[in-house]
Each structure stands twice: as C-alpha cells, then as structure tokens.
N, C-alpha and C positions, 0 to 999 in steps of 0.2 A: 805891265806885260805888253810886249811889242807885237806888232802885226805878224812878225815872222815866227813868233813863238807858236808851237803846236801844242795843243791841249789834248792830252789823252784822257778820254773819259773812262772811268773805272766802273765796270758794270758787274754787279754781283747778282747772280740768279740763284735764288733759293729753290730747293726742291719742293715741288708742289704735290702733295698727297691728296688724291681725290677719294673721298669716302663713298664706297659703293653701297648702294642701298640693297639690302637683302630682303627679297620678297618672301614672306612666310608662305609655306604650302597651304593650299586650301584645306579646310577641315574635312576629315574622312566622313563620308556619308554612308550610312548603312545600306547594304545591297538589298534591293527590293526583291521580294518573293516573285520568282518567275514561274508561273503556273505551267507554261508550255514545256520548259525543261523538265520539271518534275513529272509531267505526264509522259514524256518520252522515256525517262528513266523507269517509271513504273511499268510501262508497256514492255520494255526490254527485259526487266526482271521477271515479269510474268511469262514471257516467251521462253527465257532460259529455264525457268522452273518447270514449265510444261514439257520442254524437250527432255530434261533430266528425268522427269517422272515417267514419260512415255518410254524412254530407253530402259528404265528400271523394269517397267512392266513387260516390255518385249523380250528382255533377256532373262526374265525370271522364269524358272521351270514351270511349265504348265501342269502342275499336279497330276501327272499321269496316273491312271487307275492301275494299281498293281493286280496281278492275278490273285484269284481267291485262294488257291492252294499252291504251295511250293512243290516242285517236282525235281527229280534227279536229272542231272545233265553232265556233260563232259566226263563220261566214264572212260577210264583208261586202265590198262593192266601192265604190270611189270613182272616178267616171269624169269625165274632162275631155277637151276637144278640143285637140290640139296640132297645128297645121298641118292636114294631111289625115289625121291618125290620131286614134284614140281611145286615150287613156292610161288603162288599167284598173289601179288599185292594189287588189290583193286582200289582205285581212288575215284572220287567223284566230286561234284559240286551240286549246289541246290539253287534253283531259280528264286528270284525275289518274290516275296508275297507280303501281305500284311501280317501283323503279329499273330492273328488267329489262324493263319494258313500254314504254320509250321507243322511238319509231319510228327506223328506220334513216335514213329520208329523208321529205320531204314532196313530194307531187305536186300541182301546181297546173294546173288546166285552165280555160280561158275559151272559151265557145262563143257565137258571135254570133247564132245563131238556132236554132230547134228542129231544123232539118235538119243542123246542125253543119257547114255548108259552110265557115264561117270559124271555125276553132278553133285554139287555141294551148295547148301543154303545156310546162311547165317543171318542173325538179326543184330542190328546195332542201334544205339541211341541216335536221336536226331542231331546231336552235336558232333557225331563222328563223321569224318570225311574220308576214311580209308579202312580197309580190312584185309587180312591175310588168310588165304585158304590154301590147302595142299591137295594135290592130285597125284596119282601114280605117274611116274616118268615113263615116257615111251621107250621102247627097246632101241638099241643101236640100229641105225638105218631107217628109222621110222620118223614120221612127222605127225604130231597131234595138233588138231585144230579145235577151236572152241569159241565160246562166247562168255563175256562177263556182263551180267545184267544187274542193275541197281534200280530199286523202286522205293519211292517215299510213300509210306502207308498213312492213309487218312480214313480210318474207319468211319462210316460203313462204305466209303467210296472205294471203287476198285483201283488198285495201284497200277500206274503206267510204268512199264519197264523201259529203261534206257540201256541199250546193249551195244557193245563194241566187240568185233571179232578179233581173234589173235591166233597165232600158231607158234609151235616150238619144234625146231628141227634138230635131230641127232643124226649126223652123217655117218656113212660107212664107206669103206674102200676094200678092194680085193687085191691080191698079189698080181693077178693078171693085169689089173689097171695100173699097177705100179711098174710092170714091165720087167721084173727081175725076181730071182729066188730070194725070198726075204724070211727073216725069222719072225718079225712082227711089223705091223703097220700102226702108226700113231696119227690121229687126226686132231688138229687143234684149230679152233676151240672144239671141245667135245660136244657142245650143243649151243644153240642160239635161239633167242626169240626173233622171229622174222615176221613182220606184219604182212597181212594179205595185201596184194596189189589191187586196191579197189579200182574197179572200172578200167584196169590195164593202163593206168597213167604212167607207171614206170616203164613198161614195155614200149609205149609210144615214145617216151623221152629217149630211150636207148636207140630206137630206130632212127630218130631224128639227129642223134649225136653219137654216131658209131665210134668215133675216136676219142670221145671224152669219157672221163671216169665219173661214175655216180657218187664217188666218195668225197666227203669233206674230211671225215676221219673214219678210217676203215672200221666197219662193224659197230660204229657209234652214231655217226651223223652222215646223212646222205642229202642229195639235192631234194628240194621240196616235192618234186614229182615222184620221188622214190622214198618218201616218208609216209608211213601209214597212220591209221587212226590212233595208235598208241604212242605216236611220235618215235617209232622205231623204224629202221630201214626195212624196205620190202625186198632187199637182196642181202646176200651174205657171202663172206669170203672165208673159205676153209682151206687149211694148209695140210698137206699130206707128207709125213715123214716116215722113214723106215729104218729098221735095224737089220743089218746084214748078218749072215751066219758067223762072221768073224767078230761080231760085236760092234762094228762101226755103225754110227748113226749118220744117215744121209737124207738129203732132200729128194723128193720125187720131182717129176717134170713140172707139175703144176705149181710148185713152190719156188722154182728157180727164177732169179731176177725179179722177185716180188719183195719190196721193202718190208711189207707187213709180215710176210712169212719168214723173211730173213731174221727179223727181230724175234719172232716166236721160236725159230730154230735155235738161235743163240741162247735163249732162256732154257730151252729143252736140253741143250748140251751142258749148261751149267748145273742143271738138276742132277745130271749123272755124277758129277764130282762133288756135289754138296753133301 
C-alpha cells in the first residue's frame, strides 16, 4: 500500500439501549388517626343537630289552649220569597273547642222585627250547620227587617246568641211616578234581600265615588263597602216597566239606558209570547 493511498475507515455504530431503572413506589402507610379533625367534625355535627332541633321546636305549634265550650259564629241568612212566605235559610259555624265542649244542640231563632211579633225558633243537632225557617212575606211596597240568631246549648250554661241583621224589600210604584196613563205597572225584581248598611259604610263610599258604580254584578255582588253581614249588597236595583192601554209594554224613565233593566225587559217581552 503506497503513501498516496487513502484508507477509508469503516465505522459501524450499533444502537445502544440504556436500561432505565424503575423505582418502585414506597409502600402505602396507614393514615394515622387525627384526633383534631374528628373533634372538629363532632362539634359541627352537634351544632347542626342543635340548630335543626331548635328550629323544630320554634316552628312547632305551641299547644294553644282551646276554649272550654264551642259557640256559634259566622251566622248568615239567605232570604227568598216563595208564594206568600219568606224562606229564611240560616247558616252558621262553630268555634273550636276540646271534644268535651261540643254543644248538646243548636237553637235557631228568626225574628221579623225589633218587636219580635213574628219570630220562629227551631232546635237542631250539634252536627247541623244550617236550617230553613219561613215567615210571612211583607206586602208590596213594604220592607221587613229582622235578626237571625244561633246559640249553642251547653246545659246548664246559658247559651250565647250570635245574631246577624237582615232585611227584605218589596218595592212599589205608582202611575204618577211613571208619568203616563197606564194599564198596569210591573217592577222587577219583585223583591230582594238587601243587607243593612252597617255604620253607613256604603253611603260614605258613594259620597267618595260619585261617578263610580257600586256593582260588580248587579243585585248579586257589590264593592266590599256595600256588602253587608250576610254577604249581600246593601243597595238594590229595581226596574219599572208598564203596560199601555193599547197593550204595548214599555220601559219607564228609570229603566232606560240601563243594561240590567234592558235585559230584564227583554225577558219580560219574551214571556208575553211564550
């Protein structure tokens, strides 16, 4: 081999794989009992339990002492005319009491006027909460006022009456009021239960609201100030119609441009041809 000859060295590098050492995890050691943590949990649990128990006691009804005897309350009357009689349906409720305080019976009394010339009395069992009595109907053009009283009897104790006033109106009209020569005058409705205006509440409301109507539904429901103790209106709307000599049926001045009277007038006309 001469000096000018070049020697190419052949180098072969083999891949070298290094083996990594895997360090095993340390063995798990059991958690030591931490007294401080358990003490905190115990105190929190006691606190929550105390708050829940205190809330239960504060919201629990405090065993109110009930009255010894049950008495009548919420006495109301619903009155309607049936033929020549007034049908008075009296309803009531009883106050709470213990089991021994229930009444032996219920006494219902209806008086037609302050002089009590027309009065009726009936006895009902303690389980009844309504009764129906009948009084003579007033004449046309008259108003009858009265009281409905209910008492729970507890012998030998004296019964305490719970009373509610009422009145029933039967209107009347004359030909002079109608302003024409007429064969007959018809008023509808022919009669209405009109509650007394207790302490003048409705009169004051009307003075304060001169352009507003008291009616929610005419002759059925009025504003609260014009609703009486029997939940009946303390005012009434009557419509006057007339029959002329030639047989025609007409409305009088108080019934014109009144939707309620217009409806009653239409029904009255239909009755003629039915």
